[in-house]
C-alpha positions as CSV (number, residue, x, y, z in Angstrom):
1,X,86.8,118.3,129.6
2,X,88.5,116.7,126.6
3,X,88.5,118.3,123.2
4,X,86.2,115.7,121.9
5,X,83.7,116.1,124.6
6,X,83.8,119.9,124.2
7,X,83.0,119.6,120.5
8,X,80.3,117.0,121.2
9,X,78.6,119.4,123.6
10,X,78.7,122.2,121.0
11,X,77.1,119.9,118.4
12,X,74.4,118.9,120.8
13,X,73.6,122.5,121.7
14,X,70.6,124.3,120.0
15,X,71.3,125.7,116.6
16,X,73.9,124.9,114.0
17,X,77.6,125.0,115.1
18,X,79.8,126.6,112.5
19,X,83.4,125.4,111.8
20,X,85.5,127.6,109.6
21,X,87.9,126.0,107.1
22,X,91.5,127.0,107.6
23,X,94.5,126.2,105.4
24,X,97.6,127.5,107.2
25,X,98.5,129.2,110.5
26,X,97.8,132.7,109.3
27,X,94.3,131.9,108.0
28,X,93.7,130.1,111.3
29,X,94.9,133.2,113.2
30,X,92.3,135.4,111.4
31,X,89.5,132.8,111.8
32,X,90.2,132.5,115.5
33,X,89.2,136.1,116.0
34,X,85.7,135.4,114.7
35,X,84.8,131.8,115.4
36,X,85.3,129.2,118.2
37,X,85.7,126.3,115.8
38,X,87.9,125.4,112.9
39,X,87.7,122.8,110.1
40,X,91.1,121.6,108.8
41,X,90.0,121.3,105.2
42,X,91.7,118.8,102.9
43,X,91.0,121.1,99.9
44,X,92.7,124.0,101.6
45,X,95.6,122.0,103.0
46,X,96.4,120.4,99.6
47,X,96.3,123.8,98.0
48,X,98.4,125.6,100.5
49,X,100.9,122.9,101.5
50,X,101.5,121.2,98.1
51,X,100.0,123.6,95.6
52,X,97.9,120.7,94.3
53,X,94.2,120.0,93.9
54,X,92.4,117.9,96.5
55,X,92.6,114.5,94.7
56,X,94.6,112.4,97.2
57,X,98.1,113.9,97.5
58,X,98.0,114.6,101.2
59,X,100.4,112.5,103.3
60,X,99.2,111.9,106.8
61,X,102.4,113.0,108.6
62,X,102.1,116.5,107.0
63,X,98.4,116.8,108.2
64,X,99.3,115.6,111.7
65,X,102.2,118.1,112.0
66,X,99.9,120.9,110.9
67,X,97.2,120.0,113.4
68,X,99.9,119.9,116.1
69,X,100.9,123.5,115.3
70,X,97.3,124.6,115.3
71,X,96.6,123.1,118.7
72,X,99.7,124.8,120.1
73,X,98.4,128.2,119.0
74,X,94.7,127.7,119.6
75,X,94.4,125.7,122.8
76,X,90.6,126.3,123.2
77,X,89.2,126.1,119.7
78,X,87.4,123.2,118.3
79,X,89.6,121.5,115.6
80,X,87.7,119.1,113.2
81,X,90.2,117.4,110.8
82,X,89.6,116.1,107.4
83,X,91.5,112.8,107.1
84,X,90.0,111.8,103.7
85,X,89.6,108.0,103.5
86,X,92.0,107.5,106.4
87,X,94.9,107.4,103.9
88,X,93.7,104.2,102.3
89,X,94.6,101.6,104.8
90,X,92.4,100.9,107.9
91,X,95.5,100.4,110.1
92,X,96.9,103.7,108.9
93,X,93.6,105.4,109.6
94,X,93.6,104.1,113.2
95,X,97.3,105.2,113.7
96,X,96.4,108.7,112.4
97,X,93.4,108.9,114.7
98,X,95.5,107.9,117.7
99,X,98.1,110.6,116.9
100,X,95.5,113.3,116.3
101,X,93.7,112.6,119.5
102,X,97.0,112.6,121.4
103,X,97.9,116.1,120.1
104,X,94.4,117.5,120.8
105,X,92.3,117.3,117.7
106,X,88.6,117.5,118.5
107,X,87.4,115.2,115.8
108,X,87.9,113.7,112.4
109,X,85.9,113.2,109.2
110,X,86.3,109.8,107.6
111,X,84.9,109.4,104.0
112,X,83.9,106.4,101.9
113,X,85.6,107.5,98.7
114,X,87.5,105.2,96.5
115,X,90.8,106.4,95.0
116,X,91.6,108.3,93.0
117,X,89.5,110.6,95.3
118,X,87.9,113.9,94.4
119,X,86.7,117.0,96.2
120,X,83.3,116.2,97.7
121,X,81.7,118.8,95.3
122,X,83.4,117.6,92.2
123,X,82.2,115.2,89.5
124,X,83.6,111.7,89.0
125,X,83.5,110.5,92.7
126,X,83.5,106.8,93.3
127,X,82.8,105.1,96.6
128,X,84.0,102.0,98.3
129,X,81.8,99.0,98.8
130,X,79.7,99.9,101.9
131,X,80.8,96.8,103.9
132,X,84.5,97.8,103.3
133,X,83.9,101.3,104.5
134,X,81.9,100.2,107.5
135,X,84.7,97.9,108.6
136,X,87.2,100.7,108.4
137,X,84.9,103.0,110.3
138,X,84.3,100.4,113.0
139,X,88.1,100.1,113.5
140,X,88.5,103.9,113.8
141,X,85.6,104.1,116.3
142,X,87.2,101.4,118.4
143,X,90.5,103.3,118.3
144,X,89.3,106.7,119.4
145,X,88.9,107.4,123.1
146,X,86.7,110.5,123.1
147,X,87.3,112.1,119.8
148,X,84.3,113.0,117.6
149,X,84.1,110.9,114.5
150,X,82.1,112.1,111.5
151,X,81.1,109.4,109.1
152,X,80.9,110.8,105.5
153,X,79.5,109.4,102.4
154,X,80.2,110.7,98.9
155,X,77.6,108.6,97.2
156,X,75.9,110.2,94.2
157,X,73.2,107.7,93.3
158,X,70.0,108.8,95.0
159,X,69.1,105.4,96.4
160,X,72.7,104.8,97.5
161,X,72.8,108.2,99.3
162,X,69.8,107.3,101.5
163,X,71.0,103.7,102.0
164,X,74.5,104.8,103.1
165,X,73.2,107.7,105.3
166,X,70.9,105.3,107.1
167,X,73.7,102.8,107.6
168,X,76.1,105.4,108.9
169,X,73.6,106.7,111.3
170,X,73.2,103.2,112.8
171,X,76.9,103.1,113.7
172,X,78.6,104.6,116.8
173,X,79.8,107.6,114.7
174,X,78.9,110.9,116.4
175,X,77.8,112.8,113.2
176,X,76.8,111.9,109.6
177,X,77.9,113.9,106.6
178,X,76.5,113.5,103.1
179,X,78.8,115.6,100.9
180,X,77.7,117.4,97.8
181,X,74.0,117.6,98.8
182,X,72.3,119.5,95.9
183,X,69.1,120.9,97.4
184,X,67.1,121.8,100.5
185,X,64.7,118.9,99.8
186,X,67.6,116.5,99.9
187,X,68.8,117.9,103.2
188,X,65.3,117.1,104.5
189,X,65.3,113.6,103.1
190,X,68.7,112.9,104.6
191,X,67.7,114.3,107.9
192,X,64.7,111.9,107.9
193,X,66.7,108.8,107.3
194,X,69.5,109.5,109.8
195,X,66.9,109.9,112.6
196,X,68.3,111.5,115.8
197,X,71.9,111.3,114.7
198,X,73.6,114.7,114.4
199,X,73.9,115.9,110.8
200,X,76.7,117.9,109.2
201,X,76.4,120.1,106.1
202,X,79.4,121.2,104.0
203,X,79.2,124.6,102.2
204,X,81.8,125.6,99.6
205,X,81.8,128.5,97.2
206,X,81.0,127.3,93.7
207,X,80.1,123.9,95.0
208,X,77.0,121.8,94.4
209,X,75.1,122.6,97.6
210,X,72.8,125.5,98.2
211,X,74.0,128.6,100.1
212,X,72.1,128.6,103.4
213,X,72.3,130.7,106.6
214,X,72.9,129.1,110.0
215,X,69.3,129.9,110.9
216,X,68.1,128.1,107.8
217,X,70.3,125.1,108.5
218,X,69.1,125.0,112.0
219,X,65.5,125.0,110.8
220,X,66.4,122.0,108.6
221,X,67.8,120.1,111.5
222,X,71.5,120.5,110.6
223,X,73.7,120.4,113.7
224,X,77.1,121.3,112.3
225,X,78.1,123.4,109.3
226,X,81.6,123.3,107.9
227,X,82.8,126.2,105.6
228,X,85.7,124.6,103.7
229,X,87.2,127.4,101.8
230,X,86.1,131.0,102.7
231,X,89.6,131.9,103.9
232,X,91.3,130.3,101.0
233,X,89.2,131.8,98.3
234,X,89.1,135.3,99.9
235,X,92.9,135.2,100.1
236,X,93.2,134.1,96.5
237,X,90.9,137.0,95.4
238,X,92.6,139.6,97.6
239,X,96.1,138.6,96.6
240,X,95.3,138.6,93.0
241,X,93.7,142.1,93.2
242,X,96.6,143.5,95.2
243,X,99.2,142.2,92.7
244,X,97.2,143.6,89.8
245,X,97.2,147.0,91.4
246,X,100.9,146.7,92.3
247,X,101.8,146.0,88.7
248,X,99.5,148.8,87.5
249,X,101.3,151.2,89.8
250,X,104.7,150.1,88.5
251,X,105.7,148.6,91.9
252,X,104.6,151.5,94.1
253,X,102.7,150.3,97.2
254,X,99.3,151.8,97.6
255,X,98.7,154.5,100.3
256,X,98.3,153.0,103.7
257,X,95.7,153.9,106.4
258,X,97.0,152.7,109.8
259,X,93.5,153.0,111.3
260,X,91.8,150.6,108.9
261,X,94.5,148.8,106.8
262,X,96.5,145.7,107.5
263,X,100.2,146.4,107.8
264,X,103.2,145.4,109.9
265,X,101.6,146.5,113.2
266,X,98.2,144.9,112.7
267,X,99.8,141.6,111.4
268,X,102.1,141.4,114.4
269,X,99.3,142.0,116.8
270,X,97.3,139.2,115.2
271,X,100.2,136.8,115.6
272,X,101.1,137.9,119.1
273,X,97.7,136.7,120.2
274,X,98.7,133.2,119.4
275,X,101.5,133.4,121.9
276,X,99.2,134.8,124.5
277,X,96.6,132.1,124.0
278,X,99.3,129.4,124.5
279,X,100.8,131.0,127.6
280,X,97.4,131.4,129.4
281,X,95.9,128.1,128.4
282,X,95.5,125.1,130.7
283,X,98.3,122.6,130.3
284,X,96.1,120.0,128.6
285,X,92.3,119.9,128.3
286,X,91.0,116.6,129.6
287,X,94.4,115.8,131.3
């Protein structure tokens, strides 16, 4: 089975499929111990790779190279990749999709934002004319062979949200995402207009959308949930706390409990699992 088909089966299964946002190989190594699917978050990648906000700085070769490293270490996990607007140009979007499918990405998210782009939960978003986005989406759909394609709208006007969601559901895209949904009632309204098309919901700490459990999302008819930043924000908080304590202790490391703490041995064991996964994996899923 190909990576795309495997993710498509997970989406079609009962309940809501969670995909955890990862931003580097170490966060992915931790996430892989807990979940079967990862979301390559543009927010996290822009922050970790460039040290910049998610407003359009990502260069597609950097993203493709990162996904290639991920697939090498995690040969059985779902990998859904944020490709923003396809890096502006439709031909570039198709080239990137071809490359990502070749190295084993499970799926991509293509959005309708106009540049300068913003995080989906930020203010000030602008969207492309719908016909322009649909033409780009159509080219991407014609390019992919089996990869899952998520059609995303960042519309903020209420009437436009519903109009675009309905139009995206009428395409051959596998899943529809309306980013920055503000309430449970709006999830219900979007679910109604997309009909039987699978629906994706994006949760981000401090974002505009309500915090909902997988059971609650399943009851609302949501098929996939992406968690863009739990690893990134947890790392930020933990690193900040650790360095505050180190400064307070005048540079003396805190006492270490080898049974419960993370030190050299635990970190090495985590990373060694990435070698083991690669060595025991089939040569190529779907080959």
